C-alpha positions in Angstrom: 0.0 0.0 0.0 1.3 3.4 -0.9 2.1 5.8 1.9 0.1 9.1 1.9 2.4 11.8 0.5 2.0 15.6 0.5 2.4 16.8 -3.1 3.3 20.5 -3.4 2.8 21.5 -7.0 4.1 24.9 -8.1 1.4 27.3 -9.2 1.5 27.2 -13.0 1.8 30.4 -15.0 1.5 29.2 -18.5 1.4 32.6 -20.2 4.3 34.2 -18.4 6.3 30.9 -18.7 5.6 30.7 -22.4 6.7 34.4 -23.0 9.9 33.7 -20.9 10.7 30.5 -22.6 10.1 31.9 -26.1 12.7 34.7 -25.6 15.3 32.0 -24.7 14.2 29.5 -27.4 13.3 26.9 -24.9 10.2 24.8 -23.9 7.5 26.6 -21.8 8.0 23.9 -19.2 11.5 25.3 -18.7 10.0 28.8 -18.5 7.8 27.6 -15.6 10.8 26.0 -13.9 12.7 29.3 -14.2 9.8 31.1 -12.6 9.7 28.6 -9.8 13.3 29.6 -9.1 12.5 33.3 -9.0 13.9 34.1 -12.4 11.4 36.1 -14.2 13.3 38.0 -17.0 15.4 36.9 -20.1 18.3 38.9 -18.7 18.2 37.1 -15.4 17.8 33.7 -17.2 20.9 34.3 -19.4 23.0 35.0 -16.3 21.6 31.9 -14.6 22.4 29.7 -17.7 25.9 31.3 -18.0 27.2 32.7 -14.7 30.6 33.6 -16.2 29.0 36.4 -18.2 29.0 38.4 -15.0 32.1 38.4 -12.9 31.6 38.4 -9.1 32.6 41.5 -7.2 35.9 42.0 -5.2 35.4 39.8 -2.1 37.3 42.5 -0.1 34.3 44.7 -0.5 32.0 42.1 1.1 34.3 40.5 3.8 35.4 43.4 6.1 38.3 41.6 7.7 39.7 40.0 4.4 42.5 42.6 3.9 43.8 42.2 7.3 43.6 38.5 7.5 45.4 38.2 4.1 48.2 40.4 5.5 48.6 38.3 8.5 48.7 35.0 6.5 51.0 36.4 3.9 53.4 37.6 6.6 53.3 34.1 8.3 54.2 32.4 5.1 57.0 34.8 4.2 58.5 34.6 7.8 58.2 30.9 7.8 56.1 30.9 11.0 54.5 27.8 12.0 50.9 27.7 10.8 48.2 25.2 12.1 44.9 24.6 10.7 42.0 23.3 12.7 39.2 21.8 10.5 36.2 19.7 10.9 35.3 16.0 10.4 32.7 16.5 7.7 33.4 16.9 3.9 33.3 20.6 4.0 35.7 20.8 6.9 38.1 18.3 5.5 38.2 19.7 2.0 38.6 23.2 3.5 41.6 21.9 5.6 43.2 20.3 2.5 42.5 23.4 0.3 44.5 25.7 2.7 47.2 23.1 3.3 47.8 22.8 -0.5 47.8 26.6 -1.0 50.0 27.4 2.0 52.5 24.7 1.0 52.6 25.7 -2.7 53.3 29.3 -1.5 56.2 28.1 0.7 54.5 28.2 4.1 55.1 25.8 7.0 51.7 24.2 7.9 50.2 21.4 9.9 46.6 20.6 10.9 44.4 19.1 13.7 40.8 17.9 13.5 38.8 17.1 16.8 37.5 13.6 17.4 33.9 13.2 16.4 33.2 10.6 18.9 35.2 11.9 21.9 35.1 15.6 21.5 32.5 16.7 18.9 32.5 19.7 16.6 34.8 22.6 16.6 38.1 23.7 17.9 38.6 23.1 21.7 41.0 23.9 24.5 43.0 20.7 24.2 43.9 21.5 20.6 44.8 25.0 21.3 47.2 23.9 24.2 48.7 21.3 21.9 49.3 23.9 19.2 51.0 26.0 21.9 53.2 23.2 23.0 54.2 22.7 19.3 55.1 26.3 19.0 52.5 27.2 16.5 52.4 30.9 15.8 49.2 31.2 13.6 46.0 29.1 14.0 43.4 29.2 11.2 40.0 27.6 11.9 38.2 26.3 8.8 34.4 25.6 8.9 34.4 26.2 12.7 35.6 28.6 15.3 32.8 31.3 15.3 31.3 29.9 18.5 34.6 28.8 20.2 34.7 31.6 22.7 36.4 29.8 25.6 39.0 28.0 23.4 40.0 31.1 21.5 40.2 33.2 24.7 42.7 30.5 25.8 44.6 30.9 22.5 44.8 34.7 23.2 46.0 34.1 26.7 48.7 31.8 25.3 49.9 34.4 22.7 48.5 32.6 19.6 47.3 34.5 16.6 44.0 33.2 15.3 42.2 33.6 12.0 38.6 32.4 11.9 37.1 31.2 8.6 33.6 29.8 9.1 30.0 30.1 7.7 27.9 29.1 10.7 25.5 31.4 12.6 26.9 34.2 14.6 26.9 33.9 18.4 26.0 36.9 20.7 29.8 37.3 21.6 32.3 36.8 18.9 35.6 35.2 20.0 38.9 37.1 19.9 40.9 36.9 16.6 43.2 38.7 14.2 40.1 38.7 11.8 37.0 36.8 11.1 35.9 35.7 7.6 32.2 34.6 7.8 29.6 35.5 5.2 27.2 36.2 8.1 29.3 39.3 8.8 28.8 40.7 5.3 27.0 44.0 5.4 23.6 43.7 3.5 24.1 39.9 3.3 21.0 39.4 1.1 22.4 41.4 -1.7 25.8 39.6 -1.8 26.7 36.9 -4.2 29.0 35.5 -1.4 26.2 35.0 1.0 25.8 31.2 0.4 29.5 30.1 0.6 30.1 27.1 2.8 33.3 26.7 5.0 35.3 25.6 1.9 34.1 28.7 0.0 35.5 31.0 2.7 38.8 29.1 2.6 38.9 29.4 -1.1 38.3 33.1 -1.0 41.2 33.5 1.5 43.6 31.2 -0.5 42.9 33.1 -3.8 43.6 36.5 -2.1 46.9 35.2 -0.7 47.9 33.6 -4.0 47.2 36.9 -5.7 49.6 38.6 -3.4 52.3 36.0 -4.3 51.5 36.4 -8.0 50.5 32.6 -8.1 46.8 33.0 -8.7 46.9 31.3 -12.2 48.7 28.2 -10.8 46.4 27.8 -7.9 43.0 28.9 -9.0 41.8 25.6 -10.8 43.4 23.1 -8.5 41.9 24.7 -5.5 38.5 25.1 -7.4 38.3 21.3 -7.5 38.4 21.1 -3.7 35.9 23.9 -3.4 33.5 22.1 -5.8 33.8 18.8 -3.7 33.2 20.4 -0.5 30.5 22.8 -1.6 28.3 20.2 -3.1 28.9 17.6 -0.4 28.0 20.2 2.2 24.6 20.8 0.5 25.5 24.6 0.2 23.1 26.7 -1.8 24.0 26.6 -5.5 23.4 30.3 -6.1 25.6 33.4 -6.3 29.3 32.7 -6.6 28.7 29.0 -5.6 26.8 28.4 -8.8 29.4 30.2 -10.9 32.4 28.4 -9.4 30.8 25.0 -9.1 29.7 25.2 -12.8 33.4 25.7 -13.8 34.7 23.2 -11.2 32.4 20.4 -12.6 34.1 21.0 -16.0 37.6 20.6 -14.8 37.2 18.1 -12.1 37.4 15.0 -14.4 40.7 16.3 -15.7 42.2 16.9 -12.2 45.9 16.6 -11.8 45.5 16.1 -8.0 46.4 12.5 -7.3 43.9 12.1 -4.5 40.9 13.4 -6.6 42.0 11.1 -9.4 42.2 8.1 -7.2 38.8 8.9 -5.6 37.1 9.2 -9.0 38.6 6.0 -10.2 37.4 4.1 -7.0 33.9 5.6 -7.4 33.8 4.9 -11.2 34.1 8.5 -12.5 37.3 8.3 -14.5 36.2 8.6 -18.1 37.0 12.3 -18.4 33.5 13.3 -19.0 31.8 16.2 -17.3 30.2 15.1 -14.1 27.1 16.4 -12.5 26.5 17.4 -8.8 24.9 14.1 -8.0 28.2 12.3 -8.9 29.6 14.2 -6.0 26.6 14.1 -3.7 26.1 10.4 -4.1 29.6 9.3 -5.2 32.5 11.2 -4.1 31.1 13.1 -1.1 29.9 10.0 0.8 33.3 8.4 0.5 34.9 11.4 2.1 32.1 11.9 4.7 32.2 8.2 5.7 35.8 8.6 6.9 34.8 11.5 9.1 31.8 9.7 10.4 33.4 6.4 11.4 37.1 6.6 10.8 40.2 8.9 11.0 39.9 12.2 9.1 43.6 12.1 8.6 43.0 9.5 5.7 41.1 12.1 3.7 43.6 14.9 4.4 46.4 12.7 3.2 44.3 11.7 0.2 43.7 15.3 -0.9 47.2 16.7 -0.1 49.5 14.0 -1.2 51.4 14.2 -4.6 52.2 10.5 -4.6 49.7 8.5 -6.7 50.4 5.3 -4.8 49.6 6.9 -1.4 46.5 8.5 -3.0 45.2 5.2 -4.3 45.9 3.5 -1.0 43.9 6.3 0.9 41.1 6.2 -1.7 40.6 2.5 -1.0 40.5 3.2 2.7 37.8 5.7 2.0 35.9 3.0 -0.1 36.2 0.6 2.8 34.8 3.1 5.3 32.0 3.9 3.0 31.0 0.3 2.7 31.0 0.0 6.5 29.1 3.2 6.7 26.5 1.8 4.3 26.1 -1.3 6.4 25.7 0.6 9.7 23.1 3.0 8.1 21.1 0.1 6.6 21.1 -1.9 9.9 20.0 1.1 12.1 17.4 2.3 9.5 15.9 -1.3 9.6 15.9 -1.3 13.4 14.4 2.2 13.5 11.6 1.3 10.9 10.8 -1.9 12.8 10.6 0.1 16.0 8.2 2.6 14.6 6.0 0.3 12.8 5.7 -2.2 15.7 5.4 0.4 18.5 2.0 -0.3 19.9 1.2 3.2 21.1 3.1 5.5 18.6 0.8 7.7 16.5 3.0 10.1 14.5 0.0 12.2 13.4 -0.8 12.6 17.1 2.8 13.1 18.4 3.9 15.2 15.2 7.4 14.4 15.9 9.5 11.2 16.0 11.8 10.7 18.9 13.7 7.4 18.7 16.7 6.5 20.8 18.4 3.1 21.2 21.7 1.7 22.6 24.6 0.8 20.3 23.6 2.9 17.4 26.8 4.5 16.0 26.6 8.3 16.6 28.5 9.0 13.3 25.7 7.8 11.0 22.5 8.4 12.9 22.1 11.7 11.1 21.8 9.9 7.8 19.2 7.6 9.2 17.3 10.6 10.5 17.1 12.0 6.9 15.8 8.7 5.6 13.2 8.5 8.3 12.0 12.0 7.4 11.8 11.0 3.8 9.7 7.9 4.8 7.4 9.3 7.5 7.3 13.0 6.7 7.7 14.0 10.4 10.7 15.8 12.2 13.0 13.2 13.5 15.1 13.2 16.7 17.2 10.1 16.8 19.9 9.2 19.4 22.4 6.7 20.6 22.5 5.7 24.2 26.1 5.9 25.4 26.3 4.9 29.2 23.9 7.3 31.1 23.7 10.0 28.3 22.1 10.3 24.8 23.9 11.7 21.8 21.5 12.7 19.1 20.9 14.1 15.6 17.8 15.9 14.3 16.4 16.5 10.8 13.3 18.6 10.1 10.7 19.4 7.6 10.1 23.0 6.1 7.4 23.9 8.5 9.4 22.8 11.6 12.5 24.8 12.7 14.8 22.3 14.3 16.9 24.9 16.1 13.9 26.6 17.6 12.8 23.1 18.7 16.0 22.5 20.5 16.0 26.0 22.0 12.5 25.1 23.3 14.0 22.1 25.1 17.3 23.4 26.0 16.7 22.7 29.7 17.4 19.1 29.0 20.7 19.4 27.2 24.3 19.5 28.2 25.1 20.8 24.6 23.1 21.4 21.3 23.2 23.3 18.1 22.0 23.4 14.6 20.0 25.3 12.1 16.3 25.3 10.8 16.7 21.8 9.0 19.2 19.9 11.1 20.9 19.8 14.5 22.6 17.8 17.2 22.3 17.5 20.9 23.4 15.7 24.1 21.5 15.1 27.3 21.4 12.7 30.3 19.3 9.6 29.6 17.1 10.3 32.6 15.5 13.3 30.7 14.6 11.3 27.5 10.9 10.9 28.3 10.4 14.6 29.5 12.3 15.7 26.3 10.0 13.7 24.1 6.9 15.2 25.6 8.1 18.7 25.4 9.4 18.4 21.8 5.9 17.1 20.8 4.4 20.0 22.7 6.6 22.3 20.5 5.7 20.4 17.3 1.9 21.0 18.0 2.6 24.7 18.2 3.8 24.9 14.6 2.4 21.8 12.8 -0.9 20.1 12.2 -1.5 16.4 11.5 -1.9 17.0 7.8 1.7 18.2 7.5 3.0 14.7 8.9 3.3 13.2 5.5 6.4 12.9 3.1 6.6 16.1 1.1 7.1 16.0 -2.7 7.8 19.4 -4.3 7.0 19.5 -7.9 7.7 22.1 -10.6 5.4 21.3 -13.5 3.0 18.8 -15.2 4.3 17.2 -18.3 2.6 14.6 -20.6 4.6 11.4 -20.7 5.3 11.7 -24.5 7.1 15.0 -23.7 9.7 13.1 -21.7 12.2 12.8 -24.3 15.7 13.7 -25.4 14.8 17.2 -26.2 13.3 17.9 -22.8 16.3 16.2 -21.1 18.8 18.5 -23.0 16.8 21.6 -22.1 16.6 20.4 -18.4 20.3 19.7 -18.4 20.9 23.4 -19.1 19.7 24.0 -15.4 22.9 22.4 -14.1 24.5 22.5 -11.6 21.5 21.5 -9.6 21.4 21.2 -5.9 20.2 23.2 -2.8 18.6 26.4 -4.0 18.4 25.1 -7.5 16.9 21.6 -7.1 16.7 19.2 -10.0 13.5 20.0 -11.8 10.7 17.6 -10.7 7.8 16.7 -13.0 4.6 14.9 -12.7 2.4 12.8 -15.0 -1.2 11.7 -14.1 -3.0 8.5 -14.6 -0.2 6.2 -15.7 -0.7 2.5 -16.3 2.1 0.4 -14.6 2.8 -2.3 -17.2 5.9 -3.8 -15.5 7.2 -3.7 -12.1 9.9 -5.6 -10.2 12.1 -5.2 -7.2 15.9 -5.0 -7.6 19.2 -4.6 -5.6 20.3 -6.1 -2.4 17.4 -7.3 -0.3 15.0 -5.9 -2.9 15.6 -2.4 -1.7 14.7 -0.7 -5.0 12.0 -0.7 -7.7 12.1 -0.7 -11.5 8.8 0.2 -13.3 7.6 0.6 -16.9 4.6 3.0 -17.2 2.4 3.7 -20.1 -0.1 6.6 -20.8 -1.7 4.9 -23.8 0.7 6.6 -26.3 4.3 5.9 -25.0 6.1 3.8 -22.4 9.0 4.9 -20.2 11.1 3.2 -17.7 11.2 4.3 -14.1 13.9 3.6 -11.4 12.8 4.0 -7.8 15.5 4.1 -5.1 14.9 2.9 -1.6 11.2 2.1 -1.9 11.2 -1.5 -2.6 8.9 -1.9 0.4 6.1 -0.4 -1.7 6.1 -3.4 -4.1 3.6 -4.1 -5.6 2.4 -0.6 -6.5 -1.1 -0.2 -7.8 -1.9 -0.6 -11.4 -2.8 3.1 -12.0 -0.6 5.8 -10.5 0.4 9.4 -10.6 4.2 9.8 -10.6 6.5 12.6 -9.7 9.9 12.2 -11.1 13.3 13.7 -12.2 15.0 13.0 -15.6 18.1 10.9 -15.5 20.5 9.8 -18.3 21.0 6.0 -18.3 23.8 4.2 -20.2 23.6 0.4 -20.5 26.0 -1.4 -22.9 26.9 1.9 -24.5 23.2 2.5 -25.3 22.1 5.8 -23.8 18.5 6.4 -22.8 16.4 8.8 -20.7 14.7 7.3 -17.7 12.5 8.6 -14.9 13.9 8.6 -11.3 11.0 8.4 -8.9 10.4 11.3 -6.5 6.8 10.5 -5.5 4.1 8.1 -6.2 0.4 8.0 -5.4 -2.7 6.2 -6.6 -4.1 7.7 -9.6 -6.2 10.7 -8.8 -8.5 9.9 -11.7 -8.8 6.9 -14.0 -6.6 6.6 -16.9 -7.6 8.1 -20.3 -9.0 5.4 -22.5 -10.3 5.3 -26.1 -12.8 8.1 -25.3 -10.1 10.4 -26.2 -11.0 9.7 -29.8 -14.7 10.3 -29.5 -16.1 13.4 -31.1 -17.5 16.0 -28.8 -21.1 15.4 -29.9 -23.9 13.1 -28.8 -23.1 9.5 -29.9 -25.5 7.2 -31.6 -28.0 5.7 -29.4 -29.6 3.0 -31.6 -29.0 0.1 -29.2 -31.1 -0.6 -26.2 -30.4 -3.6 -23.9 -33.2 -6.2 -23.6 -32.8 -6.3 -19.7 -31.6 -3.9 -17.1 -30.9 -5.7 -13.7 -30.5 -3.7 -10.5 -27.7 -5.3 -8.5 -27.2 -2.4 -6.1 -26.6 -3.7 -2.5 -25.3 -7.1 -3.6 -21.9 -8.3 -2.9 -20.8 -7.1 -6.3 -17.7 -9.3 -6.7 -19.5 -12.4 -5.5 -22.4 -11.8 -8.0 -20.0 -11.3 -10.8 -18.0 -14.5 -10.0 -21.3 -16.4 -9.7 -22.7 -15.0 -13.0 -19.4 -15.7 -14.9 -19.1 -19.3 -13.5 -22.6 -20.2 -14.8 -22.3 -18.4 -18.1 -22.7 -20.4 -21.3 -19.5 -21.4 -23.1 -18.6 -18.5 -25.4 -20.5 -15.9 -23.5 -18.8 -12.5 -23.4 -19.1 -9.8 -20.7 -17.6 -6.5 -20.3 -16.8 -5.1 -16.9 -16.6 -1.3 -16.6 -16.2 1.2 -13.7 -14.1 3.4 -11.5 -11.5 1.3 -9.6 -13.1 -1.9 -10.8 -11.7 -5.3 -9.8 -9.9 -7.8 -12.0 -10.5 -11.6 -12.2 -8.4 -14.5 -13.3 -7.4 -14.8 -17.0 -9.7 -17.9 -17.3 -12.7 -15.7 -16.8 -14.5 -14.7 -20.1 -14.3 -10.9 -19.3 -13.1 -7.8 -21.0 -12.4 -4.6 -19.2 -13.4 -0.9 -19.7 -13.9 -1.0 -23.4 -15.1 -3.4 -26.1 -12.6 -5.8 -27.7 -12.9 -5.6 -30.7 -14.7 -2.2 -30.6 -18.5 -2.5 -31.4 -18.6 -6.2 -30.6 -21.8 -7.7 -29.1 -21.7 -8.7 -25.4 -24.0 -11.0 -23.6 -23.7 -8.6 -20.5 -22.3 -5.3 -19.5 -21.4 -5.2 -15.8 -21.4 -1.5 -14.5 -19.2 -1.7 -11.4 -19.9 2.0 -11.2 -21.9 4.1 -13.7 -20.0 6.2 -16.3 -19.5 9.9 -15.6 -22.5 11.0 -17.5 -25.5 9.7 -19.7 -23.5 10.7 -22.8 -20.6 8.2 -21.8 -23.3 5.6 -21.0 -24.8 6.1 -24.5 -21.4 5.6 -26.1 -20.7 2.5 -23.9 -24.1 0.9 -24.9 -23.5 1.7 -28.6 -20.0 0.2 -28.6 -20.6 -2.8 -26.4 -24.2 -3.6 -27.7 -25.0 -5.8 -24.6 -28.2 -7.9 -24.3 -28.2 -7.3 -20.5 -26.9 -4.5 -18.2 -26.2 -5.3 -14.5 -26.1 -2.1 -12.5 -23.9 -2.5 -9.4 -23.4 1.3 -9.1 -20.6 1.2 -6.6 -19.9 4.6 -4.9 -17.6 7.0 -6.8 -15.8 9.8 -4.8 -16.8 13.3 -5.8 -14.0 14.8 -7.8 -11.9 17.4 -6.0 -12.4 20.9 -7.5 -8.9 21.8 -6.4 -7.4 18.9 -8.3 -9.6 19.6 -11.3 -8.4 23.2 -11.3 -4.8 22.4 -11.0 -4.8 19.8 -13.7 -7.1 21.6 -16.2 -5.1 24.8 -15.8 -2.0 23.0 -17.2 -3.7 22.1 -20.4 -6.0 25.0 -21.4 -3.1 26.6 -23.4 -2.3 23.6 -25.5 -2.6 24.0 -29.3 -4.9 21.0 -29.9 -8.6 21.4 -29.3 -9.8 20.1 -26.0 -12.1 17.0 -26.2 -14.8 17.5 -23.6 -15.9 13.9 -23.3 -12.4 12.7 -23.0 -11.7 15.2 -20.2 -14.9 14.2 -18.4 -14.0 10.5 -18.6 -10.3 11.3 -17.5 -11.4 13.0 -14.4 -14.5 10.8 -14.0 -16.9 13.6 -13.6 -19.8 15.2 -15.6 -18.9 17.3 -18.8 -20.8 20.2 -17.3 -18.4 20.3 -14.3 -15.4 20.3 -16.7 -17.0 23.1 -18.6 -17.6 25.1 -15.5 -13.8 24.8 -14.5 -12.5 25.5 -18.0 -14.7 28.7 -18.3 -13.6 29.8 -14.9 -10.0 29.4 -16.0 -10.7 31.6 -19.1 -10.7 28.8 -21.7 -12.4 29.5 -25.0 -14.9 26.8 -25.7 -15.9 26.8 -29.4 -17.9 24.3 -31.5 -21.0 22.4 -30.6 -21.3 21.1 -27.0 -23.0 17.9 -26.0 -26.8 18.5 -25.7 -27.0 16.9 -22.3 -24.9 19.0 -19.8 -27.4 19.3 -17.0 -25.6 17.4 -14.3 -23.9 19.6 -11.7 -21.6 18.4 -9.0 -24.4 18.1 -6.5 -26.3 15.9 -8.8 -23.3 13.7 -9.8 -23.7 11.5 -6.5 -27.4 10.8 -7.4 -26.4 9.7 -10.8 -23.6 7.5 -9.7 -26.1 5.8 -7.2 -28.0 4.4 -10.3 -31.4 5.7 -9.0 -32.1 8.2 -11.7 -31.0 5.7 -14.4 -33.2 3.0 -13.2 -36.2 5.3 -12.9 -35.6 6.2 -16.5 -35.4 2.8 -17.6 -38.6 1.8 -15.6 -40.5 4.7 -17.1 -39.4 3.8 -20.7 
């Protein structure tokens, strides 16, 4: 059974999208996506597609301390002072560390580094590291991707006479620590107007390194090699791909496959990206980045620093294989913990997520380094904010992941009385607390959730850009969508949706049947679909709506476009059938059945089985209706439409009535049944919201609209379709069906069969 998802479909603006796309020579679908990204003019679109046409401003005009920080680092390199970098154990922190090490070494400086222990010490520079630097006669300390909140450690550094440069991108505390200078985009005046506002820690390190290289007249030699590390760290840290990030990442993705850095070469080879073709952000996000991050989560970050700073290919390959081994271990840990968490949730007798509105799950022996990944997976599965923790002795160490309507950091602030430490931002965070507070924490976090959420929001969220017809999913659309790259946070991969698709093939695949592969059909074309991490949904219903991204697939040197599943739900309306080809006029009605049999109130399926089991050899029956059942292949039964058309049937079984008398007249003429059995099962009233959304997306198409086909597609009366189309401003030309008298409030009576049987009895 499919989980109930929350589909958020962007408001379509067909006229504006068409005008924008026409000026760029692109499909209106791309115009709609640009509007969704806040790009409303051809000029802004041209900069979006080619960021290099507009150079970024001088960073010294945006980072107030950049000049003095550059002076201090240049002096330290020239004077051969001992420089120490304190990094972090995630991909952003490790690539930042490697980037500055490479830059300083190339410029002749003396540099070493330290990274705190994830398991024993947690995030950020600490007093132990400061005191060790002092004992090692370090002159200048540079923090990367941390330091902005390290007040006590940096006060200790000041007392010991150490110079400190802070490079960070995290939120500013109330009191800034002492330092020679601080580089942090949060300190940029008029931050919202700056193209540097979205840089991650590696971006700040890159800006500093380029300024120092420029002072040594080595910018040309260092710019691209350091850009490769910037690209790795920025994408893996899920930084916004806007502003300078978009411009630099776009260039970095081009040069990355041709890197001369032995570590990057080895990492790409191990991950399978060594064919010297341009890679996309997902290759980093799902290929290179996890191999780096895995080391920081469960291993020694020194492996990654050596990988990215060595000039020896043999050492690089050895370290890349270590990264691969850590990543395999990380996968196994994540999969085991995820299974245990899902089992706990789905077998917990008293847990009601729509009531609790937040999932708090804590277990012993869960590896703290990977529970954040599991938290993200649980959010995807259940659509609730997740607080997941590992019991370590008498304390809990946890990670949190949120949904758009729930601010994780504010939730942690609301419960701060329970924590020994905590931190984060709106979508993620971490915390530590005594185990004895767990129950009280769970209750208070649920209390906070009720202040900002309602039960309807506790569903997996699928954000969608635009509707497309399945036949539009082709090479041309893929090439135009590809122009949106690099995609990531702030510029997500375009997500489309199709309605009423028939699943003609489906199977599980992968280890433990974790994934799905589908083939879907809209009556005109078929398309393959790959669905990651949703093997538990097998089998999916026969008729579905799909939300998806476009992906390129190469198998045995044959390239094709496939759909990558983002969301799936049962079809909101039945699939379009052959009524699409019916003229929008009253059909012939020169056939009347011999007998009408009222089967309402009977056990429909049992009656049908009994009828078919006693039918004469060679008898033919047609079963029609909304969400009608299917029977075994040995049953002499056709479905939905006559086979061949206009054949004569012994019986027409109306599981539900068609959407209108006009549709019934067509069905009687085409099937020519002797007997009609009226079961008249209930049909849900069509959602006006759904009708408006779907009809709005098609009223501007060039082909004339077929009124009967639309009414059949949305399983409603033609008059309701007419009302919606006219409200949307559609121009309805030509003859309309003569019988359009059924409004929505009359539809339920029609579906019940009463008015039809009264008409038959009267005749």
